[in-house]
C-alpha positions as CSV (number, residue, x, y, z in Angstrom):
1,M,-16.7,-22.8,19.4
2,I,-18.2,-21.6,16.1
3,P,-21.7,-20.1,16.3
4,D,-24.4,-21.3,13.9
5,L,-24.8,-18.5,11.4
6,G,-27.5,-20.2,9.4
7,K,-28.3,-18.6,6.0
8,Y,-26.1,-15.6,6.7
9,A,-22.9,-17.7,7.1
10,D,-21.6,-16.8,3.6
11,A,-22.1,-13.1,4.2
12,V,-20.7,-13.0,7.7
13,L,-17.6,-15.1,6.8
14,G,-17.1,-13.1,3.6
15,S,-17.2,-9.9,5.7
16,Y,-14.7,-11.3,8.1
17,A,-12.4,-12.3,5.2
18,A,-12.7,-8.8,3.6
19,S,-12.0,-7.1,6.9
20,F,-9.0,-9.2,7.6
21,G,-7.7,-8.6,4.0
22,L,-8.1,-4.9,4.4
23,I,-6.3,-4.8,7.7
24,V,-3.4,-6.8,6.3
25,A,-3.3,-4.5,3.2
26,L,-3.2,-1.5,5.5
27,V,-0.4,-2.9,7.6
28,V,1.6,-3.8,4.5
29,W,1.0,-0.3,3.0
30,S,2.0,1.3,6.3
31,L,5.3,-0.6,6.5
32,W,6.1,0.1,2.9
33,R,5.3,3.8,3.3
34,G,7.4,4.0,6.5
35,A,10.4,2.4,4.7
36,R,10.0,4.9,1.8
37,V,9.8,7.9,4.2
38,R,12.8,6.6,6.2
39,R,14.9,6.3,3.0
40,T,13.9,9.8,1.8
41,L,14.7,11.2,5.2
42,A,18.2,9.6,5.1
43,E,18.8,11.1,1.7
44,V,17.7,14.6,2.8
45,E,19.8,14.4,5.9
46,A,22.8,13.3,3.9
47,R,22.4,16.3,1.6
48,A,22.0,18.6,4.5
49,A,25.2,17.2,6.2
50,K,27.1,17.7,2.9
51,A,25.9,21.3,2.6
52,A,26.8,22.0,6.2
53,E,30.2,20.6,5.7
54,G,30.7,22.6,2.6
55,K,29.9,25.8,4.5
56,R,32.4,25.0,7.3
57,N,35.2,24.6,4.8
58,V,34.7,27.9,3.1
């Protein structure tokens, strides 16, 4: 059931749309950032493993 918003309908619906858009943008940014951090961490761990292996062979 949709409430009657009267003359404020445009403002209220626009606010809902803007809020929804910002939430979606935040979730997308968070997922993108998480993937980037995960990739960077894997690179750092690989370098650390190589360095540790090099020290063992010496």
